[in-house]
PDB file of N, H, CA, C and O in Angstrom:
ATOM      1  N   MET A   1     102.223  75.705 109.823  1.00  0.00           N
ATOM      2  CA  MET A   1     102.500  74.742 108.793  1.00  0.00           C
ATOM      3  C   MET A   1     102.124  73.365 109.318  1.00  0.00           C
ATOM      4  O   MET A   1     102.471  73.015 110.446  1.00  0.00           O
ATOM      5  N   VAL A   2     101.434  72.598 108.528  1.00  0.00           N
ATOM      6  H   VAL A   2     101.153  72.881 107.611  1.00  0.00           H
ATOM      7  CA  VAL A   2     101.026  71.242 108.920  1.00  0.00           C
ATOM      8  C   VAL A   2     101.712  70.254 107.995  1.00  0.00           C
ATOM      9  O   VAL A   2     101.705  70.414 106.774  1.00  0.00           O
ATOM     10  N   ALA A   3     102.300  69.238 108.591  1.00  0.00           N
ATOM     11  H   ALA A   3     102.306  69.108 109.583  1.00  0.00           H
ATOM     12  CA  ALA A   3     103.005  68.200 107.797  1.00  0.00           C
ATOM     13  C   ALA A   3     101.956  67.287 107.151  1.00  0.00           C
ATOM     14  O   ALA A   3     100.762  67.392 107.432  1.00  0.00           O
ATOM     15  N   ALA A   4     102.433  66.387 106.278  1.00  0.00           N
ATOM     16  H   ALA A   4     103.403  66.301 106.050  1.00  0.00           H
ATOM     17  CA  ALA A   4     101.534  65.467 105.570  1.00  0.00           C
ATOM     18  C   ALA A   4     100.696  64.663 106.541  1.00  0.00           C
ATOM     19  O   ALA A   4      99.513  64.429 106.291  1.00  0.00           O
ATOM     20  N   ASP A   5     101.288  64.234 107.648  1.00  0.00           N
ATOM     21  H   ASP A   5     102.249  64.424 107.851  1.00  0.00           H
ATOM     22  CA  ASP A   5     100.569  63.529 108.685  1.00  0.00           C
ATOM     23  C   ASP A   5      99.978  64.571 109.633  1.00  0.00           C
ATOM     24  O   ASP A   5     100.726  65.299 110.285  1.00  0.00           O
ATOM     25  N   SER A   6      98.668  64.654 109.719  1.00  0.00           N
ATOM     26  H   SER A   6      98.060  64.063 109.189  1.00  0.00           H
ATOM     27  CA  SER A   6      98.025  65.711 110.498  1.00  0.00           C
ATOM     28  C   SER A   6      98.323  65.627 111.993  1.00  0.00           C
ATOM     29  O   SER A   6      98.035  66.581 112.715  1.00  0.00           O
ATOM     30  N   SER A   7      98.887  64.527 112.483  1.00  0.00           N
ATOM     31  H   SER A   7      99.122  63.752 111.896  1.00  0.00           H
ATOM     32  CA  SER A   7      99.241  64.428 113.877  1.00  0.00           C
ATOM     33  C   SER A   7     100.607  65.051 114.182  1.00  0.00           C
ATOM     34  O   SER A   7     100.967  65.211 115.348  1.00  0.00           O
ATOM     35  N   ASP A   8     101.365  65.400 113.145  1.00  0.00           N
ATOM     36  H   ASP A   8     101.073  65.270 112.198  1.00  0.00           H
ATOM     37  CA  ASP A   8     102.696  66.007 113.308  1.00  0.00           C
ATOM     38  C   ASP A   8     102.617  67.470 112.895  1.00  0.00           C
ATOM     39  O   ASP A   8     102.521  67.773 111.706  1.00  0.00           O
ATOM     40  N   HIS A   9     102.654  68.382 113.868  1.00  0.00           N
ATOM     41  H   HIS A   9     102.732  68.136 114.834  1.00  0.00           H
ATOM     42  CA  HIS A   9     102.540  69.812 113.596  1.00  0.00           C
ATOM     43  C   HIS A   9     103.854  70.528 113.884  1.00  0.00           C
ATOM     44  O   HIS A   9     104.618  70.140 114.767  1.00  0.00           O
ATOM     45  N   THR A  10     104.090  71.582 113.114  1.00  0.00           N
ATOM     46  H   THR A  10     103.469  71.897 112.397  1.00  0.00           H
ATOM     47  CA  THR A  10     105.245  72.449 113.351  1.00  0.00           C
ATOM     48  C   THR A  10     104.729  73.772 113.885  1.00  0.00           C
ATOM     49  O   THR A  10     103.821  74.366 113.302  1.00  0.00           O
ATOM     50  N   THR A  11     105.297  74.238 114.983  1.00  0.00           N
ATOM     51  H   THR A  11     106.034  73.756 115.456  1.00  0.00           H
ATOM     52  CA  THR A  11     104.858  75.503 115.577  1.00  0.00           C
ATOM     53  C   THR A  11     105.756  76.629 115.069  1.00  0.00           C
ATOM     54  O   THR A  11     106.982  76.516 115.099  1.00  0.00           O
ATOM     55  N   MET A  12     105.139  77.716 114.601  1.00  0.00           N
ATOM     56  H   MET A  12     104.144  77.808 114.576  1.00  0.00           H
ATOM     57  CA  MET A  12     105.886  78.866 114.146  1.00  0.00           C
ATOM     58  C   MET A  12     105.615  80.036 115.079  1.00  0.00           C
ATOM     59  O   MET A  12     104.474  80.254 115.486  1.00  0.00           O
ATOM     60  N   THR A  13     106.656  80.790 115.421  1.00  0.00           N
ATOM     61  H   THR A  13     107.583  80.613 115.090  1.00  0.00           H
ATOM     62  CA  THR A  13     106.486  81.950 116.273  1.00  0.00           C
ATOM     63  C   THR A  13     106.921  83.200 115.545  1.00  0.00           C
ATOM     64  O   THR A  13     107.790  83.150 114.674  1.00  0.00           O
ATOM     65  N   ALA A  14     106.322  84.320 115.896  1.00  0.00           N
ATOM     66  H   ALA A  14     105.616  84.362 116.604  1.00  0.00           H
ATOM     67  CA  ALA A  14     106.642  85.601 115.268  1.00  0.00           C
ATOM     68  C   ALA A  14     107.881  86.205 115.949  1.00  0.00           C
ATOM     69  O   ALA A  14     108.032  86.143 117.169  1.00  0.00           O
ATOM     70  N   ASP A  15     108.753  86.785 115.132  1.00  0.00           N
ATOM     71  H   ASP A  15     108.631  86.836 114.140  1.00  0.00           H
ATOM     72  CA  ASP A  15     109.945  87.482 115.655  1.00  0.00           C
ATOM     73  C   ASP A  15     109.507  88.902 116.018  1.00  0.00           C
ATOM     74  O   ASP A  15     109.243  89.720 115.136  1.00  0.00           O
ATOM     75  N   THR A  16     109.433  89.185 117.303  1.00  0.00           N
ATOM     76  H   THR A  16     109.648  88.521 118.019  1.00  0.00           H
ATOM     77  CA  THR A  16     108.985  90.502 117.767  1.00  0.00           C
ATOM     78  C   THR A  16     110.141  91.455 118.028  1.00  0.00           C
ATOM     79  O   THR A  16     109.911  92.621 118.351  1.00  0.00           O
ATOM     80  N   VAL A  17     111.372  90.990 117.897  1.00  0.00           N
ATOM     81  H   VAL A  17     111.558  90.043 117.635  1.00  0.00           H
ATOM     82  CA  VAL A  17     112.544  91.835 118.140  1.00  0.00           C
ATOM     83  C   VAL A  17     112.959  92.570 116.875  1.00  0.00           C
ATOM     84  O   VAL A  17     113.263  93.762 116.926  1.00  0.00           O
ATOM     85  N   HIS A  18     112.976  91.880 115.744  1.00  0.00           N
ATOM     86  H   HIS A  18     112.729  90.912 115.702  1.00  0.00           H
ATOM     87  CA  HIS A  18     113.409  92.483 114.491  1.00  0.00           C
ATOM     88  C   HIS A  18     112.185  92.918 113.686  1.00  0.00           C
ATOM     89  O   HIS A  18     111.379  92.086 113.268  1.00  0.00           O
ATOM     90  N   THR A  19     112.054  94.217 113.477  1.00  0.00           N
ATOM     91  H   THR A  19     112.709  94.893 113.817  1.00  0.00           H
ATOM     92  CA  THR A  19     110.929  94.765 112.734  1.00  0.00           C
ATOM     93  C   THR A  19     111.460  95.611 111.592  1.00  0.00           C
ATOM     94  O   THR A  19     112.660  95.881 111.529  1.00  0.00           O
ATOM     95  N   SER A  20     110.587  96.032 110.689  1.00  0.00           N
ATOM     96  H   SER A  20     109.612  95.813 110.741  1.00  0.00           H
ATOM     97  CA  SER A  20     111.026  96.893 109.590  1.00  0.00           C
ATOM     98  C   SER A  20     111.509  98.242 110.089  1.00  0.00           C
ATOM     99  O   SER A  20     112.274  98.916 109.399  1.00  0.00           O
ATOM    100  N   GLN A  21     111.076  98.651 111.279  1.00  0.00           N
ATOM    101  H   GLN A  21     110.455  98.104 111.840  1.00  0.00           H
ATOM    102  CA  GLN A  21     111.523  99.931 111.832  1.00  0.00           C
ATOM    103  C   GLN A  21     112.939  99.876 112.384  1.00  0.00           C
ATOM    104  O   GLN A  21     113.629 100.895 112.392  1.00  0.00           O
ATOM    105  N   ASN A  22     113.387  98.718 112.844  1.00  0.00           N
ATOM    106  H   ASN A  22     112.826  97.890 112.837  1.00  0.00           H
ATOM    107  CA  ASN A  22     114.733  98.662 113.427  1.00  0.00           C
ATOM    108  C   ASN A  22     115.705  97.791 112.625  1.00  0.00           C
ATOM    109  O   ASN A  22     116.883  97.721 112.976  1.00  0.00           O
ATOM    110  N   SER A  23     115.252  97.136 111.577  1.00  0.00           N
ATOM    111  H   SER A  23     114.295  97.193 111.292  1.00  0.00           H
ATOM    112  CA  SER A  23     116.135  96.256 110.842  1.00  0.00           C
ATOM    113  C   SER A  23     116.488  96.742 109.436  1.00  0.00           C
ATOM    114  O   SER A  23     117.381  96.178 108.802  1.00  0.00           O
ATOM    115  N   LEU A  24     115.807  97.776 108.937  1.00  0.00           N
ATOM    116  H   LEU A  24     115.082  98.234 109.452  1.00  0.00           H
ATOM    117  CA  LEU A  24     116.048  98.274 107.605  1.00  0.00           C
ATOM    118  C   LEU A  24     116.547  99.702 107.640  1.00  0.00           C
ATOM    119  O   LEU A  24     116.256 100.437 108.584  1.00  0.00           O
ATOM    120  N   ASP A  25     117.287 100.102 106.636  1.00  0.00           N
ATOM    121  H   ASP A  25     117.523  99.505 105.869  1.00  0.00           H
ATOM    122  CA  ASP A  25     117.767 101.464 106.521  1.00  0.00           C
ATOM    123  C   ASP A  25     116.760 102.257 105.692  1.00  0.00           C
ATOM    124  O   ASP A  25     116.925 102.388 104.479  1.00  0.00           O
ATOM    125  N   TRP A  26     115.723 102.784 106.331  1.00  0.00           N
ATOM    126  H   TRP A  26     115.588 102.677 107.316  1.00  0.00           H
ATOM    127  CA  TRP A  26     114.684 103.522 105.651  1.00  0.00           C
ATOM    128  C   TRP A  26     115.053 104.950 105.286  1.00  0.00           C
ATOM    129  O   TRP A  26     114.689 105.397 104.198  1.00  0.00           O
ATOM    130  N   PRO A  27     115.763 105.694 106.142  1.00  0.00           N
ATOM    131  CA  PRO A  27     115.990 107.132 105.860  1.00  0.00           C
ATOM    132  C   PRO A  27     116.692 107.346 104.520  1.00  0.00           C
ATOM    133  O   PRO A  27     117.590 106.595 104.140  1.00  0.00           O
ATOM    134  N   GLY A  28     116.258 108.386 103.822  1.00  0.00           N
ATOM    135  H   GLY A  28     115.528 108.996 104.131  1.00  0.00           H
ATOM    136  CA  GLY A  28     116.874 108.733 102.550  1.00  0.00           C
ATOM    137  C   GLY A  28     115.866 109.387 101.620  1.00  0.00           C
ATOM    138  O   GLY A  28     114.682 109.510 101.935  1.00  0.00           O
ATOM    139  N   LYS A  29     116.376 109.807 100.455  1.00  0.00           N
ATOM    140  H   LYS A  29     117.338 109.708 100.199  1.00  0.00           H
ATOM    141  CA  LYS A  29     115.526 110.399  99.427  1.00  0.00           C
ATOM    142  C   LYS A  29     115.315 109.368  98.340  1.00  0.00           C
ATOM    143  O   LYS A  29     116.260 108.746  97.855  1.00  0.00           O
ATOM    144  N   TYR A  30     114.051 109.197  97.965  1.00  0.00           N
ATOM    145  H   TYR A  30     113.284 109.702  98.359  1.00  0.00           H
ATOM    146  CA  TYR A  30     113.702 108.224  96.933  1.00  0.00           C
ATOM    147  C   TYR A  30     112.965 108.932  95.826  1.00  0.00           C
ATOM    148  O   TYR A  30     112.118 109.787  96.088  1.00  0.00           O
ATOM    149  N   GLU A  31     113.276 108.586  94.579  1.00  0.00           N
ATOM    150  H   GLU A  31     113.964 107.892  94.366  1.00  0.00           H
ATOM    151  CA  GLU A  31     112.644 109.181  93.418  1.00  0.00           C
ATOM    152  C   GLU A  31     112.194 108.054  92.482  1.00  0.00           C
ATOM    153  O   GLU A  31     112.873 107.038  92.332  1.00  0.00           O
ATOM    154  N   ALA A  32     111.038 108.263  91.863  1.00  0.00           N
ATOM    155  H   ALA A  32     110.486 109.088  91.985  1.00  0.00           H
ATOM    156  CA  ALA A  32     110.547 107.274  90.916  1.00  0.00           C
ATOM    157  C   ALA A  32     109.598 107.947  89.932  1.00  0.00           C
ATOM    158  O   ALA A  32     109.091 109.039  90.191  1.00  0.00           O
ATOM    159  N   THR A  33     109.367 107.297  88.821  1.00  0.00           N
ATOM    160  H   THR A  33     109.779 106.410  88.611  1.00  0.00           H
ATOM    161  CA  THR A  33     108.362 107.752  87.857  1.00  0.00           C
ATOM    162  C   THR A  33     107.287 106.678  87.783  1.00  0.00           C
ATOM    163  O   THR A  33     107.538 105.545  87.372  1.00  0.00           O
ATOM    164  N   ILE A  34     106.100 107.060  88.186  1.00  0.00           N
ATOM    165  H   ILE A  34     105.896 107.980  88.520  1.00  0.00           H
ATOM    166  CA  ILE A  34     104.965 106.130  88.178  1.00  0.00           C
ATOM    167  C   ILE A  34     104.359 106.121  86.780  1.00  0.00           C
ATOM    168  O   ILE A  34     104.121 107.186  86.211  1.00  0.00           O
ATOM    169  N   PRO A  35     104.105 104.942  86.213  1.00  0.00           N
ATOM    170  CA  PRO A  35     103.533 104.865  84.879  1.00  0.00           C
ATOM    171  C   PRO A  35     102.188 105.604  84.795  1.00  0.00           C
ATOM    172  O   PRO A  35     101.415 105.643  85.752  1.00  0.00           O
ATOM    173  N   CYS A  36     101.947 106.178  83.631  1.00  0.00           N
ATOM    174  H   CYS A  36     102.575 106.146  82.854  1.00  0.00           H
ATOM    175  CA  CYS A  36     100.719 106.940  83.395  1.00  0.00           C
ATOM    176  C   CYS A  36     100.216 106.627  81.997  1.00  0.00           C
ATOM    177  O   CYS A  36     101.001 106.598  81.050  1.00  0.00           O
ATOM    178  N   ALA A  37      98.917 106.392  81.856  1.00  0.00           N
ATOM    179  H   ALA A  37      98.279 106.416  82.626  1.00  0.00           H
ATOM    180  CA  ALA A  37      98.345 106.042  80.555  1.00  0.00           C
ATOM    181  C   ALA A  37      98.302 107.245  79.615  1.00  0.00           C
ATOM    182  O   ALA A  37      98.366 107.076  78.397  1.00  0.00           O
ATOM    183  N   ASP A  38      98.194 108.459  80.166  1.00  0.00           N
ATOM    184  H   ASP A  38      98.142 108.595  81.155  1.00  0.00           H
ATOM    185  CA  ASP A  38      98.024 109.665  79.340  1.00  0.00           C
ATOM    186  C   ASP A  38      99.272 110.522  79.196  1.00  0.00           C
ATOM    187  O   ASP A  38      99.241 111.531  78.492  1.00  0.00           O
ATOM    188  N   CYS A  39     100.375 110.145  79.847  1.00  0.00           N
ATOM    189  H   CYS A  39     100.400 109.325  80.419  1.00  0.00           H
ATOM    190  CA  CYS A  39     101.595 110.975  79.810  1.00  0.00           C
ATOM    191  C   CYS A  39     102.828 110.083  79.907  1.00  0.00           C
ATOM    192  O   CYS A  39     102.720 108.857  79.936  1.00  0.00           O
ATOM    193  N   GLU A  40     103.976 110.699  79.957  1.00  0.00           N
ATOM    194  H   GLU A  40     104.064 111.695  79.934  1.00  0.00           H
ATOM    195  CA  GLU A  40     105.238 109.956  80.028  1.00  0.00           C
ATOM    196  C   GLU A  40     105.465 109.328  81.410  1.00  0.00           C
ATOM    197  O   GLU A  40     106.287 108.422  81.549  1.00  0.00           O
ATOM    198  N   GLY A  41     104.756 109.794  82.408  1.00  0.00           N
ATOM    199  H   GLY A  41     104.088 110.530  82.295  1.00  0.00           H
ATOM    200  CA  GLY A  41     104.898 109.279  83.754  1.00  0.00           C
ATOM    201  C   GLY A  41     104.772 110.379  84.779  1.00  0.00           C
ATOM    202  O   GLY A  41     104.941 111.555  84.455  1.00  0.00           O
ATOM    203  N   ILE A  42     104.479 110.015  86.010  1.00  0.00           N
ATOM    204  H   ILE A  42     104.343 109.060  86.274  1.00  0.00           H
ATOM    205  CA  ILE A  42     104.335 110.983  87.082  1.00  0.00           C
ATOM    206  C   ILE A  42     105.555 110.869  87.988  1.00  0.00           C
ATOM    207  O   ILE A  42     105.773 109.849  88.641  1.00  0.00           O
ATOM    208  N   LYS A  43     106.350 111.950  88.012  1.00  0.00           N
ATOM    209  H   LYS A  43     106.173 112.779  87.481  1.00  0.00           H
ATOM    210  CA  LYS A  43     107.545 111.967  88.842  1.00  0.00           C
ATOM    211  C   LYS A  43     107.146 112.077  90.308  1.00  0.00           C
ATOM    212  O   LYS A  43     106.338 112.929  90.678  1.00  0.00           O
ATOM    213  N   THR A  44     107.713 111.215  91.132  1.00  0.00           N
ATOM    214  H   THR A  44     108.369 110.523  90.831  1.00  0.00           H
ATOM    215  CA  THR A  44     107.379 111.170  92.549  1.00  0.00           C
ATOM    216  C   THR A  44     108.658 111.199  93.378  1.00  0.00           C
ATOM    217  O   THR A  44     109.633 110.518  93.063  1.00  0.00           O
ATOM    218  N   ASN A  45     108.637 111.999  94.444  1.00  0.00           N
ATOM    219  H   ASN A  45     107.844 112.553  94.699  1.00  0.00           H
ATOM    220  CA  ASN A  45     109.769 112.091  95.376  1.00  0.00           C
ATOM    221  C   ASN A  45     109.256 111.870  96.783  1.00  0.00           C
ATOM    222  O   ASN A  45     108.182 112.354  97.142  1.00  0.00           O
ATOM    223  N   ILE A  46     110.021 111.139  97.581  1.00  0.00           N
ATOM    224  H   ILE A  46     110.893 110.747  97.289  1.00  0.00           H
ATOM    225  CA  ILE A  46     109.692 110.969  98.992  1.00  0.00           C
ATOM    226  C   ILE A  46     110.987 111.028  99.786  1.00  0.00           C
ATOM    227  O   ILE A  46     112.005 110.472  99.376  1.00  0.00           O
ATOM    228  N   THR A  47     110.939 111.705 100.923  1.00  0.00           N
ATOM    229  H   THR A  47     110.112 112.157 101.256  1.00  0.00           H
ATOM    230  CA  THR A  47     112.070 111.779 101.828  1.00  0.00           C
ATOM    231  C   THR A  47     111.662 111.155 103.140  1.00  0.00           C
ATOM    232  O   THR A  47     110.703 111.598 103.772  1.00  0.00           O
ATOM    233  N   LEU A  48     112.385 110.126 103.556  1.00  0.00           N
ATOM    234  H   LEU A  48     113.164 109.766 103.043  1.00  0.00           H
ATOM    235  CA  LEU A  48     112.121 109.463 104.846  1.00  0.00           C
ATOM    236  C   LEU A  48     113.209 109.864 105.827  1.00  0.00           C
ATOM    237  O   LEU A  48     114.400 109.768 105.533  1.00  0.00           O
ATOM    238  N   LYS A  49     112.784 110.308 106.982  1.00  0.00           N
ATOM    239  H   LYS A  49     111.817 110.386 107.221  1.00  0.00           H
ATOM    240  CA  LYS A  49     113.711 110.782 108.015  1.00  0.00           C
ATOM    241  C   LYS A  49     113.802 109.763 109.147  1.00  0.00           C
ATOM    242  O   LYS A  49     112.971 108.861 109.245  1.00  0.00           O
ATOM    243  N   MET A  50     114.798 109.908 109.985  1.00  0.00           N
ATOM    244  H   MET A  50     115.474 110.641 109.905  1.00  0.00           H
ATOM    245  CA  MET A  50     115.000 109.025 111.138  1.00  0.00           C
ATOM    246  C   MET A  50     113.823 109.070 112.107  1.00  0.00           C
ATOM    247  O   MET A  50     113.606 108.107 112.843  1.00  0.00           O
ATOM    248  N   THR A  51     113.066 110.147 112.128  1.00  0.00           N
ATOM    249  H   THR A  51     113.243 110.929 111.531  1.00  0.00           H
ATOM    250  CA  THR A  51     111.967 110.302 113.077  1.00  0.00           C
ATOM    251  C   THR A  51     110.699 109.623 112.618  1.00  0.00           C
ATOM    252  O   THR A  51     109.644 109.821 113.221  1.00  0.00           O
ATOM    253  N   ILE A  52     110.774 108.822 111.560  1.00  0.00           N
ATOM    254  H   ILE A  52     111.631 108.662 111.070  1.00  0.00           H
ATOM    255  CA  ILE A  52     109.649 108.107 110.997  1.00  0.00           C
ATOM    256  C   ILE A  52     108.593 109.071 110.421  1.00  0.00           C
ATOM    257  O   ILE A  52     107.433 108.698 110.250  1.00  0.00           O
ATOM    258  N   LEU A  53     108.999 110.280 110.133  1.00  0.00           N
ATOM    259  H   LEU A  53     109.941 110.584 110.271  1.00  0.00           H
ATOM    260  CA  LEU A  53     108.117 111.231 109.451  1.00  0.00           C
ATOM    261  C   LEU A  53     108.459 111.194 107.972  1.00  0.00           C
ATOM    262  O   LEU A  53     109.606 110.925 107.616  1.00  0.00           O
ATOM    263  N   SER A  54     107.516 111.451 107.124  1.00  0.00           N
ATOM    264  H   SER A  54     106.584 111.670 107.414  1.00  0.00           H
ATOM    265  CA  SER A  54     107.797 111.466 105.691  1.00  0.00           C
ATOM    266  C   SER A  54     107.109 112.659 105.039  1.00  0.00           C
ATOM    267  O   SER A  54     106.129 113.191 105.562  1.00  0.00           O
ATOM    268  N   ARG A  55     107.626 113.061 103.912  1.00  0.00           N
ATOM    269  H   ARG A  55     108.421 112.629 103.487  1.00  0.00           H
ATOM    270  CA  ARG A  55     107.042 114.157 103.145  1.00  0.00           C
ATOM    271  C   ARG A  55     106.953 113.734 101.688  1.00  0.00           C
ATOM    272  O   ARG A  55     107.951 113.333 101.087  1.00  0.00           O
ATOM    273  N   LEU A  56     105.766 113.823 101.128  1.00  0.00           N
ATOM    274  H   LEU A  56     104.956 114.148 101.615  1.00  0.00           H
ATOM    275  CA  LEU A  56     105.566 113.483  99.723  1.00  0.00           C
ATOM    276  C   LEU A  56     105.643 114.736  98.891  1.00  0.00           C
ATOM    277  O   LEU A  56     105.500 114.676  97.670  1.00  0.00           O
TER     278      LEU A  56
END
């Protein structure tokens, strides 16, 4: 990010400790209906496990 005065800069650093793998509760069963132009929708199921494996 650069301030209005180009001589004044703000330094941003990436957080390498908190990631989506260790900060979110991913495991579980998820269900949704994806919109479809030719039908009522496409039913979709996904199961996410603690081992970061998934099955569609």
